[in-house]
N, C-alpha and C positions, 0 to 999 in steps of 0.2 A: 504494500500500500504506500502510495505517496500522499503525504498529508500536508495540508495548508493550515495556517493560523491567521485569523483575521482579528486584529487587536493585540497590540504589543505593550499595553500598559502594565500595571502592577500584577494583575492576575494573568494576563497574557504572557508576560515574560516568564512566569512560573511554568505555564503550559509549555512554552518554547524550550525551556531548559530540560524538562522531563522528556519531551518528544525527541529532542536532539540527541539525548543519551541512549535512546532505544536502539537495538540492533536489528529490529524487524521492519524498518522503514526503508524503502528504496532498495538499491542494489547492494550498498555497503555503507558502513559508517562514514566513509570518506566521500560519498556521493553528495555533493552540495544540494542537489535537487530532491533529495529524499524528504526534506522539510522546507517549505516555502512560507515566508512570513509576509504579512501585509499590515500596514497601518496607515490611516489618513495622514499621520505625521511621518512622511517618508524617511527623514533622517533617523527617527527612532527605530523604524523597522530595519533599515539597512545597517545601523549600528549594532543592533542586537544580532542580526544575521551574521555580520562579520565576526562578532564575539563568539558565536556558536559554530561557525564554519558551515553555514547553510545559506540558502538563497533568499532574496527579497524580491517581491513583485511590486511593480509600479502602480498597479491598479487592480481592482477586483477581477476583471476579465482575465488579466494575465495570471493571477493567482489560480483561478478555476481551471484555466487551460493546462496548468502544470501539475494538477493533483487529482486524486481519486476521492478524497474526503477532506472535510474542513472542520476545524475547531473554531468556534466563534466566541471570542472573549472580549468583544467590543462592548461599549456601554449598552445598557438594556434597551434604550430607545432605538438602537440600530439592529437588534436581534432579528426582527421580523423581515426587514428588507434584505439583509444579508442571507438569512436562512432560505427564504423563498427563491432568491436568485441562484444560490448554490444548488438547491434541490432541483430547480427547473433545468439546471445545466447537467443534471445527472450525478451530482456529488452527494455522498453521505454527509450528514451534519451532526456534530456534537455541539450544542449551544449551552452556554453558561446559564445558570439560574438567575433570576426567574426567566421562564421561557420567553416572555414578551411583556409589554407594558399593559396590553389590553387582551381580553378574551377574543375579540375579533381578529387581532393579529395572530394569536395562537391558533385559531381556527384556519387562517390562511396558511400557516406553516404546516399544520396537519394535512390539509388538502393537498399541498404541494408535495409532501412526502408520499402520500398515497398515489398521486398521479404519476410520480417518477419511480415508484417502487424502490425507494431508497430509505435508509435508516435515518430517523430523527431521534436523537437521544438528548436528554437534558442533564446538565451537570449538577445534579443534587449529590454533592460529594460525600455527605454523611452516610449515604447508603454503603459507601466503601470503607467507612471507619471500622477498624478491627473490632471495636467494642460492639458494633451493630452487626457487622458481617458474620462474626463467629457465633452469634446467637440466632442467625437466620434459621427459621423453621422450628425454633424452640419457644417462641413467644406467641402463645395461643390465647385467644379470648381475653384480651386486656379489658379490665373494668375501669381503671382510672390511670391516667397518664399525666405526669407533671413535668413540664420542661422549663428550664431556665437558660437563656442564652444572653449573657451580659457581656458587653465589650466596652473598652475604652473608646473615647471619641477619636476619630481619625477623619481628616478632611478629604475623604473619597467616598464614592458611591452615594453622594448626596443628591443625585438626580432622582433617587427613590427614597421612600420612607423606610422606617425600621422594619415594617412588616415584610416588604418585598426584599429588603436588604438582608435581614437576619432571621426573623420569625419563620419565613417560608421554608427554611431548612427543617425546622421541627414540625411544621404543618405537613411537609412531605413524609417525614418519618411516621407521624401519627396516621396518615391516610394509608401508608404502606402496612402498618401494623393492624389497624382496625379493618381495613379493606371494605370500607363503605364511606359514604359522604355524610357529613353532619346535617341534621334537620334543624338545629337551632344554634345560632352563634351570638354570643354576647361579648362586648369588647369595651375597653377603656384605654385611653392613652393621651399623650400631649406632646407638643413640640417643647424642646428645652434649649438647644443651641442652634437649631436650624429652623427653616420655615416649614419643615415637614415633621411628622410624628417621629419622635426620637426614643420614646419609651412607651410600651403598650402591653396590655394583658388581654388574652382572648380565652374564652371558655367555649369549647365545642362539645355539643351533645349529639350522640349518634343513635340511630334506631335500635341498635342492639342493647342499648343501655350504657355503653361506654361513654366516659367523659374525659376530655383532655383540657388541662389548664396550662396555658403557655404564656410565658413572660419573656419579652425581648427588650433589650436596651442597648443603645450605642453611646450612652453618656455615663457609664458606670466607672468606678475607680479601679475595679478589679475584673479580671476576665473569668467568666464561669460559663461552662457549656455542659449541662447535665440534663439527663432525661430519666425519670423514674417511672416504672411500669408495675402496676399492681394487677395480678391475675389470681384466679382461684389457687390457693395453696402456695403461691409464688410471688416474690417481690424481687425486681431487678433494678439496679441502679447503674446506669451507664454514664461514665465520665467521658464525654466526647473530646475533651481537651487532652487528657492523658491516654485516651484510646483504650480504655479497659472497662471492665464491668464487674459488679458483685451480684451474685445470684443467691437468694435465700429461699429455701423451700421448707414448708411445714406439712409433712405428709399427714393426710387426714383432715387438714385444715381446721375450720371452726366446728366441724361436726363432732370432734372429740374435745371435750373441755380440758383446759390446761389448769392444773391446780395452783401453780405459782410460777415465779420467774425461773427458778431452777429447772422445773419440769419443762417449761417452754424452751429454754436453751438446750436442754438435753435432746429434744425432738427436732430442733432446728438444724437443717442441713445447709452448709455454706460452700459456694464454689467461686473462685476468682478466675475471671477471664482477663488475661494479660495481653498487652500490646504485642502483636507478633512481628512488628517491625516493617510490615509491608506498607509502602508509601501509598496513600489514598489516591493521589493523582495518577500514579503509575497504574494502579488497579483500575481506575476509571478509564484510562486510555486503552488498557488491554481489553476491557469489556467492550469498549466501542469498536476496536479493530476486529475483534472476534465476531461481533454482530454484523459488521460490514462484510466480512468474508463468509457469513452464513455458518460460522462454526458454533455459535451460541445465540440464544435469544437476546434481544435488546433488554437490559435490566431496568432501564429508566426511560421507557418510550415517551414520545411527545404527549400522549394522552395523560400520563402521570403528571407531567409538567403542567399541563393545562388544568388538571384537577387541583393541584396545589395552588395555582394562580387564582382559580375560581374561589377557593376558600379564602385566600389572602385578600382578594378584592372585596369579598363580603365582610371580612373583618374591617377593612378600610371604610366600607359603607356604613357599618355600625358606628364607627368612630365619627364619621361625618354627621350622622344623625344626632349624636350626643352634642357635637359642637353647634349644630343647628338649633 
């Protein structure tokens, strides 16, 4: 596969570094055309290409002519146009989250992928977090999910609010775990340092009875990324920052009364899930390339990205109603 990258900013440069280090692109690691970079800031793209020993394209058409698949790490407002253009040209697309700014844009992208019979994958990177990935298939029937994603203020990604910037990671994880859409959404939040919502809380209620309570902030003093999942007989705490998890099981659950704390601890089973060292971005790229080659299913299809965006947009709508 020859891969292109559209967008060489902070996140794009991370994609570029990981892709350039791969041994399964192009003919050989020394083939400069194995990875082709593009950015509307041409000197930025060419400078990064020179640093990595790869090629730079002067425009989008030149980029698409040189590659089989494209990673889109441009600002969110450019996701739809770049994705639709690439898909219409017959190129597979991995687009950063959120999939788009509006649901109408996301629908255009999905239609373009179907028409071209090409993969459209969304970069919900937490799906590849070892703390999440190593528990895949073990998290059944969650009843209550609590997520905290708190970050220090950084002057980037300010074209979108904290829901589309940060909370959407946890929205995607919740939808992936519960496997249904919420029927009720409640939300509260406020701007702090920007003109957009900087801190927010959302409560999602699902038809199955599951409830998710999510908090996201980009104006906190410390960095926290945790998600806690309560299931029958089981409690799981995933630290997305340290990329590990703690699993606690109480066989028999509440059906067997516990006499005291000592008896409770004697019955409690504990398992630690440790970081396996696999880089999340590498894992995401591998999954994308396998999907492009037909070797494995697309793990985060465009439909999943649209579903996460739809919930995020409803959260934003609830916040607007409160402001109104």
